[in-house]
C-alpha positions in Angstrom: -91.8 46.2 109.9 -91.1 45.5 106.2 -88.5 48.3 106.2 -86.7 46.8 109.3 -86.6 43.4 107.6 -85.2 44.9 104.4 -82.5 46.8 106.4 -81.5 43.6 108.2 -81.3 41.7 104.9 -79.1 44.5 103.4 -76.9 44.5 106.5 -76.4 40.7 106.4 -75.5 40.9 102.7 -72.9 43.6 103.3 -71.3 41.7 106.2 -71.1 38.6 104.0 -69.5 40.4 101.1 -67.0 42.0 103.5 -65.6 38.7 104.6 -62.7 37.2 102.9 -63.4 34.3 100.5 -61.5 31.9 102.7 -63.6 32.8 105.7 -66.8 32.1 103.8 -65.5 28.8 102.6 -64.4 27.9 106.1 -67.9 28.4 107.3 -69.0 26.0 104.6 -66.5 23.3 105.4 -66.7 23.6 109.2 -63.3 21.9 109.3 -60.4 22.9 111.5 -56.8 21.8 111.8 -54.1 22.4 114.5 -50.5 21.5 113.9 -47.4 21.6 116.1 -44.6 23.5 114.2 -40.9 22.8 114.7 -39.7 25.2 112.0 -39.4 29.0 112.3 -42.5 30.9 113.5 -42.9 33.0 110.3 -42.7 30.0 108.1 -45.4 28.2 110.1 -47.6 31.3 110.1 -47.3 31.6 106.3 -48.1 27.9 105.7 -51.2 28.1 108.1 -52.4 31.2 106.3 -52.0 29.8 102.8 -53.6 26.4 103.6 -56.6 28.1 105.2 -56.8 30.5 102.2 -56.7 27.7 99.7 -59.0 25.1 101.4 -61.2 27.2 103.7 -60.1 25.0 106.6 -59.5 27.0 109.7 -55.8 26.3 110.6 -54.0 27.0 113.8 -50.5 26.1 114.9 -48.3 26.1 118.0 -44.5 26.7 117.5 -42.3 24.7 119.8 -38.8 23.2 119.8 -38.5 19.5 119.1 -38.0 18.5 122.8 -41.1 20.5 123.7 -43.2 18.8 121.0 -42.1 15.4 122.2 -42.9 16.2 125.8 -46.3 17.6 124.8 -47.2 14.6 122.7 -46.4 12.3 125.6 -48.6 14.4 127.9 -51.4 14.4 125.4 -51.1 10.8 124.4 -54.7 10.0 125.2 -56.2 13.4 124.3 -54.3 14.9 121.4 -54.9 18.6 120.7 -53.2 18.7 117.3 -53.3 16.4 114.3 -49.9 17.0 112.5 -46.3 17.6 113.5 -44.7 19.9 110.9 -41.0 20.6 110.9 -38.0 19.8 113.1 -35.2 17.3 113.0 -36.1 13.8 112.0 -34.5 12.0 114.9 -37.2 13.5 117.1 -39.8 11.9 114.8 -38.1 8.6 115.2 -38.2 9.0 119.0 -42.0 9.8 118.6 -42.5 6.6 116.6 -40.6 4.6 119.3 -43.0 6.1 121.8 -46.1 5.2 119.7 -47.1 8.9 119.2 -47.3 9.1 115.5 -48.8 6.8 112.9 -48.1 5.9 109.3 -49.6 7.9 106.4 -48.1 7.4 103.0 -49.1 10.5 101.1 -49.6 10.2 97.3 -47.2 13.2 97.1 -44.5 11.1 98.8 -43.8 9.7 95.3 -42.2 13.1 94.4 -40.0 13.1 97.5 -36.3 12.1 96.9 -35.2 8.7 98.0 -33.7 8.6 101.5 -35.7 11.6 102.6 -38.9 9.7 103.5 -39.7 6.8 105.8 -40.3 3.5 104.1 -43.3 2.8 106.4 -44.8 6.2 106.0 -44.3 7.3 109.6 -42.6 10.5 108.4 -41.9 12.3 105.2 -39.1 14.8 104.7 -39.9 18.4 103.8 -36.4 20.0 103.9 -32.7 19.4 104.7 -30.5 21.6 106.8 -26.8 21.5 107.7 -25.4 22.1 111.2 -22.6 24.6 111.6 -21.1 27.7 113.3 -22.2 31.3 113.1 -20.1 34.2 114.2 -20.2 38.0 114.6 -17.3 39.3 112.5 -17.1 42.7 114.3 -16.8 40.9 117.7 -14.3 38.5 116.3 -12.1 41.4 115.1 -12.5 43.3 118.3 -11.2 40.3 120.3 -8.6 39.3 117.8 -10.2 35.9 117.1 -10.5 33.9 114.0 -13.8 32.2 113.0 -13.6 28.6 114.2 -13.6 26.0 111.4 -13.5 22.7 113.3 -15.0 21.0 116.4 -11.5 20.9 117.8 -11.2 24.7 117.5 -14.1 25.2 119.9 -12.0 23.8 122.8 -9.3 26.4 122.3 -8.8 28.7 125.3 -9.5 31.9 123.4 -13.1 30.8 122.8 -13.9 30.3 126.5 -17.1 32.1 127.3 -17.6 33.1 123.7 -20.0 30.3 122.6 -23.8 30.0 122.8 -25.6 26.8 121.9 -29.0 25.3 122.7 -29.4 22.5 125.2 -30.2 19.1 123.7 -32.8 18.5 126.3 -35.0 21.1 124.6 -33.6 21.6 121.1 -33.5 19.4 118.1 -30.6 21.4 116.7 -28.5 20.9 119.8 -29.4 17.2 119.8 -28.2 17.0 116.2 -24.9 18.4 117.5 -24.8 15.8 120.3 -25.6 12.9 118.1 -23.1 14.1 115.4 -20.2 14.2 117.9 -21.1 10.7 119.2 -21.2 9.4 115.7 -17.9 11.1 114.8 -15.9 10.2 117.9 -17.7 7.3 119.7 -19.8 7.9 122.8 -17.2 8.0 125.5 -14.8 10.2 123.6 -17.7 12.5 122.6 -18.8 12.9 126.3 -15.2 13.7 127.3 -15.2 16.4 124.5 -18.6 17.8 125.6 -17.4 18.1 129.3 -14.6 20.3 128.1 -16.8 22.1 125.6 -19.2 22.8 128.5 -16.5 24.9 130.1 -16.4 27.0 126.9 -20.1 27.8 126.8 -21.4 31.1 128.0 -25.1 30.1 127.7 -27.4 27.2 126.8 -30.5 28.4 125.1 -33.9 26.7 124.9 -34.2 27.1 121.1 -31.7 26.0 118.5 -32.3 29.1 116.4 -31.5 31.5 119.2 -27.7 31.3 118.9 -27.8 32.6 115.3 -29.9 35.6 116.2 -27.8 36.3 119.2 -24.6 36.3 117.0 -26.3 38.7 114.6 -27.3 41.0 117.4 -23.8 41.1 118.9 -24.9 39.2 122.0 -22.4 36.4 121.5 -19.2 36.0 119.4 -20.0 32.4 118.3 -23.1 30.4 118.1 -23.9 26.9 116.9 -27.0 26.5 114.8 -28.4 25.2 111.4 -26.6 27.3 108.7 -29.9 28.1 106.9 -31.1 30.0 110.0 -27.8 32.0 110.1 -28.3 32.9 106.4 -31.8 34.0 107.1 -30.7 36.4 109.9 -28.0 37.8 107.6 -30.6 38.5 105.0 -32.7 40.2 107.6 -30.0 42.7 108.1 -27.5 41.3 110.6 -24.6 42.1 108.3 -21.8 41.0 110.7 -22.9 37.4 110.5 -20.3 35.0 109.2 -20.7 31.2 108.9 -18.4 28.2 108.7 -18.8 24.4 108.9 -16.6 22.0 110.9 -13.8 20.5 108.8 -14.1 17.1 110.4 -17.7 16.8 109.0 -21.0 17.8 110.4 -24.5 16.4 111.0 -27.6 17.5 109.2 -31.3 17.5 109.8 -34.2 16.2 107.6 -37.2 18.3 108.6 -40.2 16.0 108.7 -44.0 16.0 108.7 -46.0 13.3 110.4 -49.6 12.4 111.4 -50.2 12.4 115.1 -51.7 9.2 116.6 -55.3 9.7 117.9 -55.3 13.3 116.8 -58.6 15.0 115.8 -59.4 15.8 112.1 -57.4 12.9 110.6 -58.7 13.4 107.1 -58.0 17.1 107.2 -54.5 16.3 108.5 -53.8 14.0 105.6 -54.9 16.8 103.2 -52.5 19.2 104.9 -49.6 16.7 104.6 -50.4 16.1 100.9 -50.3 19.9 100.4 -47.1 20.7 102.2 -45.2 18.1 100.3 -45.9 19.7 96.9 -43.3 21.5 94.9 -45.1 24.8 95.1 -45.6 24.8 98.9 -42.0 23.7 99.5 -40.7 26.6 97.4 -43.0 29.0 99.4 -40.6 28.8 102.3 -38.1 31.1 100.6 -40.6 33.9 100.7 -40.2 34.1 104.5 -36.4 33.4 104.6 -36.4 29.7 105.0 -33.3 28.6 103.0 -33.1 24.9 103.5 -32.6 22.4 100.7 -35.9 20.9 99.6 -37.0 17.3 99.4 -39.4 17.4 96.5 -37.5 16.3 93.4 -39.0 19.0 91.2 -38.6 21.9 93.7 -35.9 24.5 93.1 -33.6 25.0 96.1 -33.1 28.7 97.2 -30.0 30.3 95.7 -29.1 31.6 99.2 -28.1 28.0 100.0 -25.5 27.7 97.2 -22.5 28.7 99.4 -23.1 25.8 101.7 -24.1 23.1 99.2 -20.6 21.5 99.4 -20.4 21.3 103.2 -18.7 18.1 104.4 -21.4 15.9 106.0 -21.1 12.8 108.1 -23.2 9.7 107.3 -25.7 10.7 109.9 -27.8 7.8 111.2 -31.2 9.2 112.0 -32.7 5.9 113.2 -29.9 5.3 115.7 -30.1 9.0 116.8 -33.8 8.8 117.4 -33.7 5.5 119.3 -30.9 6.7 121.5 -32.2 10.3 122.1 -33.5 9.9 125.7 -30.4 8.1 126.9 -27.9 10.4 125.2 -29.6 13.6 126.5 -29.7 12.1 130.0 -26.0 11.3 129.9 -25.1 14.7 128.4 -27.0 16.4 131.3 -25.3 14.3 133.9 -21.8 14.6 132.4 -22.1 18.4 132.1 -24.3 19.0 135.2 -26.7 21.1 133.0 -30.4 21.1 132.5 -32.5 22.5 129.6 -33.6 26.1 130.2 -37.4 26.7 130.6 -37.4 30.0 128.8 
């Protein structure tokens, strides 16, 4: 009997030593965290892994487009599964605030976030900035004798008919940024007239705003509309035919945000996560997985890959207005173009 007990003790010791340090710590804390991620899947996975490794808090995430996150938060209003919304254009966070789905949390780390990139009431804090633009496949452009478009007006030219892929604003924060940008540039009625003509040029509406960039890289479309840092990422991944441009009239941009979900579980753990992702070190980690946005922490070094687009002409994008008018503008866009957001 003594031998059996000794063997069991040795076996338990070996199993314990075989576990990673974070796993042992996680057992000690007993804490868990789930966040909804609006940024790229590999970025979210890296952040979840590193947070769990450093804190011992078991960390899970679900990657969704901004429209999907909003819909899920509304459905879970009285029984939230997650505690944090991490990444995705700010106007969706404003819409969530209007719907009473997020609550204020002023992180001590917010003191290091640049002015204008954090909400004064603490409902959201910026983690990155990305510019909207065009992505093309140079080989396909050459084969078809086309030039890379450089303006919103160019996209309506007959030669681009059926050559453009863009996400639908009903599901994608990227596409909603385009919709709100055009309305702010042209006025609402003129923008809707433009979008009805543009609709005739579009070969496919995707669910995700990052998809057009990858499709251009893979030669599945000649032109896509996406955030330019995503196009840079795909080119770095080996899609060498990718070329990018930004509309000469000016373009919109996103502030990627992080926010505490109202009535979410593990609120103290969620606040610890928000504090952590706002730090200089964690913001700079994004570059290791090909996230090349501009950063919001005043001490963080932006990725050198973003240098070519740093002088992009931007409009004075009104995030508060865009967020408060999101539902109405998406409904009008869907009606005017007779389109709906794809499910897959």
